[in-house]
N, C-alpha and C positions, 0 to 999 in steps of 0.2 A: 504494499499500500504506500502511496506517495506521502511523504511527510509534509508538515506545515511549511517547512522551509522550501521544499520543492514546489509547493503551490505558490508561495510568494515569488519564487524565482520566475515561475511561469507568468505570473501577473506582471512582473516588472521587466520582462524581457521582450524586446521588439522582435516580431516574427519576420522582419525583413533583414535586419542586420545582425540579429541574434545577440545583441548587446543590451546592457541595461538602458532603459529608456532615457533619452535626452529630450526634454520638452515634449512629453507625451501628448499626442493629439488623437481624438477619436472620431470615427465616422458614425452615421446614424445607427448602424448595426452594433455599435459599442466596441467594435474591434479597434485596437489602439496601436499607434506607430509613432516612432520618433518624428518630430517635425521635419527634419532634414530627409528622412527616409520617404515619408509620404509625399513630400514636395518633389523629390527626385522621381518618384513613381508617376506623379501627376505630369511632370514635364515629359517623361518618356511616352505617355499616352498622347500628350499634346503633339509631340513631334511625329508620332506614328500616324495619327489621324489627320493632322493638319489643322490650321487655324479655323477654317470654315466649317469643318465637320466636328470639331471638339465641343461637345455639349455635356458630357458626363464621363464618370469613371466607374469602374467596378472595384469593389473591395477586394484587395489582394487575397483575402482568405475565403470569404463566403460568396464573392461575386455579386453582392448586392449593388444595384445601380444607384449611383449618387449623382444627382443633377448639379451642374455647376451653378453657383449663385450668380445672379446678375450683378454687373458692375464690379466683378472681381476677375482679374486675369489669372492665367494659369500659374504665373510665377508667385502670386500672392495667395493663392487658394489654400495652400498647406498651412501657412502661418495664421490664416484666419479661421481655420477649423477650431472647434472648441477644445480647450485643454481638458485632459482627464484628471481632475483633481483627486479622484479616488486613488489613482495610481501614484500621483504625487504624494498623497498622504501615506500610502503604504511604504514608499521609498523613504519618506521622512522618519516613519516608525522604525525602519531598518537602520537608518542612520543613528537613531537614538539608542539602538541596541548595540551598534558597532563602534561608531566614532566617539572619541572622547577628547578630541582636541578642539581648542577655541578657534572658531571660524574667523573672527576678525584678526586674530594674531596670525593665522595661516596666510591671510591675504597680505600681511606685512612680512612674510617669510620667517615668522617666528613660531616657536612650538611651545604652547602652554596647555596644560590639562584643563578640560572644560568641566565645570561643576554645575552650570545652569543652562536652561533652554528658553529662548524667547519665542513665544507662540506666534506673534505677528511677524517677526523678522525671519523666523525659521533658522535661527543661528544658535550654535552652542557657544557659551561664554565662559571665560575663566572669571575668577573672582574680581580681578582688576577691571576687566571690560564690563562686567555686570554692574559694578559701581558707577562707571562712566555712563553706561546705558541708562541707569536710573536717574542721572543728573541732567541729561540732555532733554530739552523741552520737547523735541520730536519723538523721543522714545520713552520718556519717563512714565507714560500711562500704559505702556505695553505690559502684557501678562508674562512674567518670568517665573519659571518653576525649577525646582531642584532636580538634577539628574538622578540623584540617589532615590528620590521619591518615585520618579518615573520607573526606575528599574524594578521597583517593588509592585508596581501596578499591573493590571491586566492590559492586553492590547486595546480593548475598548476604551479604557481610561486614558491610555497613552494617546490614542487617536484624537481624543478631545482636546489635547494639547497641541494640535496642529490647526492653525487658522485656515478658514476657507473664505475666499474673497468673492465679491459680487462681480459677475461678468459685465454688467452695465456700468457699475461704479467701482472700478478696479482697486481703489484705495479703501473701499469700505468692506468691513467684515460682515459675513452673513450672520444675522442675529435672530431672524424671525422666519416663520414658515406659514404661507397662506394655503390652507387646505382647500379653499374654494377653487384656486387656480393650480394647485399642485406644484408650487415653486418656492424655493428658498429665497429670502429677500434680506437686503440690508436695510438700515433705517430709512435711507433715502427712498428706496423702492416702496416701503410701507407707506411713507408719507405721500408720495406722488401717485402711485399706481394702485395701492391696496387699502386706501383709507376707508373705502365703503364696504370692504369685505367683512363678512360676519365671523369667519373662522381663521383668525390670525393668532398664532401663539409663538412662544419663544422656541428657538431651535431645540433647546435642551428638553422642554416639556413634550413637544411633539415627537422628538426622537425617542424619548423614553416610552411614550405610548406605542410607537412602532415596534421598538425592541421587545416590549412586553406583550404585544398582540400576536395574533397568528399569521400576520402578513408574511414575515420572513420564512416561517415554516411552510406556509402554503406555497410561496414562491419556489422554495427548494423542492417541495413535493412535485409541483407542476413541471419544473425543468428536469427532474429526475425521471418522471413518467414520460415526458416528451422525448427525452434522450433515449429511453428504453424503446419507445415506439419507433423513433427514427432509425435506431439500430436494426429493428426488425425489418423495416422497409428497405434499408440498405442491403441487409442479408437477402431479402426477397429478390432484389435486382441482381445480386451476385449469383444467386441460385438460378434465376431466370436466364442469365447469360450462359451458365453451364448447361442448362436444359436445352437452350437454343443451339449450343455448340453440339451437344449430343444428338439432337434432332437432325441437325445438319449432317452429321456423320451417318446416322441411320438412313436418312433419305438419300444420301449420296450412294450408300451401298444398294439401296433399292433401285436407284436409277441405273447403277452398274449392272445389276442382275437383269433388268429389263433390256438394257443395251446388249448384253452378251447374248441374250435369247434372240435378239434381232440384229445382231452386230453387222451383218453384211448389208442390211438395208438402212440402218439407222445411224450412220456416222454423223450426219448433219443434225439429226434429231437429238442425239446425245449432247452435242455442243450447245445447241439452243437451250435445252433444259438445264444444263449445268450453269450456263450463263444466267439464266433466270433465277435459279436457286441462289447463286452467289449474289445476285443483285438484291434479292429479297433479304438475304442475310446482312448485306451491307446497309440496307435500309433500316432494318429493325434493330441491329446492335447499337448503332449510334443513338437511337431513341432510348434504349434501355440504359446505355452508358450516360446519356444526358440526364435521365431521371435519377440515376444513381449519384452522379456528380452534384446534382441539385440538392439531393437529400444530404449528401456529405457536407455541402456548404451550409445547409440549414442546421445540421448537427453541430457544425463549428460554432454557429451563433448560439445554439443551446448550451454547448460546453462552455463557451465564454461567459454567458449569463450565469450558468451554474457555478463556475469557478469564482465569479464575483460574489455570488450569494454565499457560497460555502467558505471562501477564504478571504475575499477582499473586503467585505462589509465590516468585518470585525475590526479592521484598521481604519474605517471611515470616521471622519468627524461627524458630529450630529448633523451639521448642515449637509455634508456630502452624502451621508446615509440617506437623507430625505431626497436629495437630488437623484442619487443612483437608483433608489427604490422606484421613484417616479419613472425613470428611464426603463427600469426592468419591467414595470407593469405595462408600459407601452410595447416593449418587446414581447411580453407575454400575450398581449392582445394580437399582435401581428403573427406570432408563432402559432397561437391557438387557431386563428383563421386559416393559416397556411396548412397546419396538420389536418384540420377538419376537411379542408378542400382536397389535400393530397390523399388522405385515406379514402375519401369518397370517389376519387377519380383515378386511383392507382391502377394501372393496367399491366397484365401479363401477356407476353407475346409468345406465339407458338407457330413455328413453321410447319406447314403441311404440304405434302406432295400426293397428288392423286394420279395414278396411271391413267392415261387417256384411253378413251374407247377405241381410237384408231390404233394405238399401240397393241391393244389386246386382241382386236378382232379384224381390223381392216389394214393389213400391212401395206397394201398398195397405195393407201391414202395417208400414210403416216407422215405427219409434219414435225412432231416432237414427241418425247416420251411421256409427257404429262404436264400438268400445270402446278406451279408452286405458288402458294399464297401464305399470308400471315394472318392468324386469328388473334385478335386483340380482345381480352376479357378483363373485367374489373376484378381486382383482388381486395379483400377486406382484412383489416387488422383489428378485430374486436378484442376488448379487454375481457370479455366474458361471452360465452355462448348463450344467447337469450332463449334458444329453442331447446336446450337440454337442462337437466337438473331440476331441482325443486327450489322455488323461491323461499328465502329465509327472512323472517321478520327481524329487523335490526332493533327497532324500538317503536313504541306507540305512545300517544298521550291523548287525553280527552279534551275536546274543544267545547267546553261549556255545555255539553249535551245538546249541541245544536246540529242542524243539518247543513252540510257545506257541499258546494258543487265543484267549483274550479279550484285548482291548486298547482303551485310551481315550487320545485326545490331549487334554490339558487346556489351559486358557486360556494358561498360561505356556509352552506348547510342550513341557512334560514329558510323558512317556508312562507309563501304567500297563499292565503286561503280565502276564498269568497264564501262567507258564512251566510247561507240562504235564509235561515230563520231570523238571525239578528240584523240582517241588512247591513253587513260590514264587509270590508276587505281588511283582513288582519294579517299582520306580520308576526311570525312566531320564531323563537330560537329553536335549535335542534332538540332541546329538552322540553319544549312545550311552553316556554315562557312567552307571554304576549309582550311584544316590543313596541308596536305601534298599530293604529287602525284608522280607517276612514269609514264614515257613516253615510248611508244613502237613503233616499226617500223610498226607492223601489228595491226589490231584492236583486242582488248581483247574481250573475249567471256564470261567466267565465272570466279568466284573467290571463294576460300574456305580458311578457317582458321583452324589451329590446335587448340585443346582445350586449349593449353597454351596461346592462343591469342598473340603469338609472331611470329610463323612460318606460312607462307601462301603460296598459289599457285594461279596463274592466267593462264588461257588457252587462246589460239588464234586459232579460226577455220580456218582463212585464212593462218595464219603463220604456222599451223601444229606443234605447240610447246606448251610447258608449261614453265612458268617462276617461280622459287621459290624466295620468298622475306621474309624479316624480318620486324617486326614493333616494335619499342621501343620509348617510350616517344613521341608518336604521330608522328613519323617519319617513312617513308617507305624506305627500302633499298633493291635493287636487289641483289640476290645471284648468281644464275646460271640458264641457260636455257637448256631445253631438247627437241631435235627435234624428230618428229615422221614421219612416212610415210603416215599417214592419218590425216584428219582434227580432231582437238581436241575440243570437246564440253564441257559438264558439268564436273566439278571436285568435289570430295568429299574426306575428310580426314577420315580415320579409324585408330585410334591410331597414329602410325608413318608412315603410308602408304597412298598414294594418289591413288584413283580410277579415271581413265581418260576415258571418252567416246570417242572412236576412230572409229566410224562407225562400221566396221565389227567385231571389238574386243573391249574389255575393258582392258586397260593397268593398271597394278598395279605397282607403282614405290615407291622407298624410298622417304619419305617426306622431307628429309634433303639434300640428294644428287641428287635426280632425277634418280638414277640408277634403271634399270628395275628389278622387283622382279619376276613377272610372267605375263602371258597373259591369259585372259579369253575369249576363242572363243565363238561366239554366233551362235546358230542354227536358232533362230527365229529373222528375221529382222535385223536392224542395230541400233546403239546407237548414239544418238546426246545429249540426256538429260538422267540423271541418278539420283537415290537416293538410299541410303543405309538403309536397315532394320537391325540394329545391334542386335536386339533381336533374330531374326530368321535367321541371317547370310545370307540375301538375298540382291541382287542388282536389283532394278527395272530400266528399261531403255525404252525409247520411241523414236519413229521416225514415222512421217506421220500417225498419227491416231492409231498406235498400242502401247500397253504397255505390255512388256514382263518381265520375271524375270529369274534370275539364282542365284544359291548358290555361295558363295564366293569361294568354292573349285571346282566349275564347275560340281558337281555331279547331280544337279537338274536344269532343264531348262524348261520353258513353256511360254504360252501366258496368261497373266492376263485377257485382253479383247482386242477385235479387233473391233473397232467402235461400241462396244456394248452399250456405254453410249453417243452416238451421239457426239463423239470427232472426229473432222475432221483432226486436225493437233495438236497432243499432243506435248506440249513443256515441261516446268519445271514440276518436280514431287517433292512433299514434303510429308513426313509422320509426323503425330502428335504423341502425347504421347500414344494414344490408337490405333496406327497403322492404323488409317484412312488415306487414300491416297488422296491427293489433286493434280489435274492436271490442268495446265494452257493450254487452247486451243486457239492457234492463229487463227484458222479458225472461230470459233464462238465468239471469244473475251470473253469467259466465264471462270470462275474458277470452 
């Protein structure tokens, strides 16, 4: 197992020059390089592509496309990239553990043992320089700590002795954190840009909340799980390459056998078929290799984020912790979307060869030995097989002896439940504690959340309306309601739009304003419950034993089944990762 020291070396080593970072700069993917190294890389891309074609670079590690900012030339792009203060802090913490010489004295070519550390200057000081430091007007207010005390402290405590400065006001130390905008701020930022924000706290207090919360643990779990899934997908592409290679060999032998049988007549046919086989192989292997390389690049992003979470954040200052956590959550969102999309669309290729009718029966008309094609099929990487085994109850709790209809389990294991009897939308913790609720005049029916876990919608069958709401810090807040002419059943989010089952039609509305986008008319039956198939752009809807489907644009419509599976009263519909359809039947009380 790699040691903590190995992890620190990995964090502080440039992957271009393989030396300790000098002025570390990071790209949006969080991969970090020396300023000089990334500047040289940018210049090489600029020279290769030419001035007129140069608009972006690819990260040297994960190949993420980074668009060149306007009004910045290639020569200055590297120095204008954001500095990686987390890496700087890790390197400073390493200095605190290694160097013991006074930095001002070193600059005068003198050698004196250091006894103190200036947080703002990031300098080690001997006793004489420390006294001078305390007398100068410019530095007398700086925080100076004893090196002996630092050596006894934990890495987290040491990291708090490294100052982080504001990107906008570079002489100002980051002292506050705005939770509304997710940014660390100096006093100037708070005064100018965040004076109207409701959730602004000190760096120390907010960082303490983050360290004591589940956020870091959840981040690590996500990146570990993502890393494991990406490893499976990479292994699948490697295995597919081996299979294609074996298939090529098998079909090559098959072609040879056919050729030998008809050798005198089929010299030209053999050549044509082998060329076709080779062409298909050359076509399919780059596709698989491209997919594998893309997965490897994404795994590099995951490993980098995981390394930062596991080993880097413990050296982060409070301010930098918040900055990096915000960046990591952004990466989490991007990676989650990527992995969900990749697992849904991952394909396996198979080369097939079919001996031709001419080769088998009509030798006089033989043109080639057969046709070679490539069969592309979707592969799935489930964490659990939903069609096997017995469901296991994890936990349950009573909801005030009320009848509830719609419900969602959110990422943090909280639950949103529409309580039909109490006319409430209620947010519960995993152990059943009520955290927040919204009250309605009419009974709520279903609830759905945007993938950002902030915007949501709740429907009312009796009230013939939907209500948009927001959720922040485990608090629910109504936004606005939208009235319809028909009863409103199931609701589902697709990006920024909401699909609403309204009996004879499915209404598609803006997920932020409730304004109508378009109406999907139904030919078969009516809609009370619905589910979205995002892969095939279909909406499934049910009412009274029938399950029908329609494409998002209304071009395809049909009946999936009509009581064909002994469903007397189809209710909720859910699709899993393999597009299996689950239907809750009120009549038989079965799933």
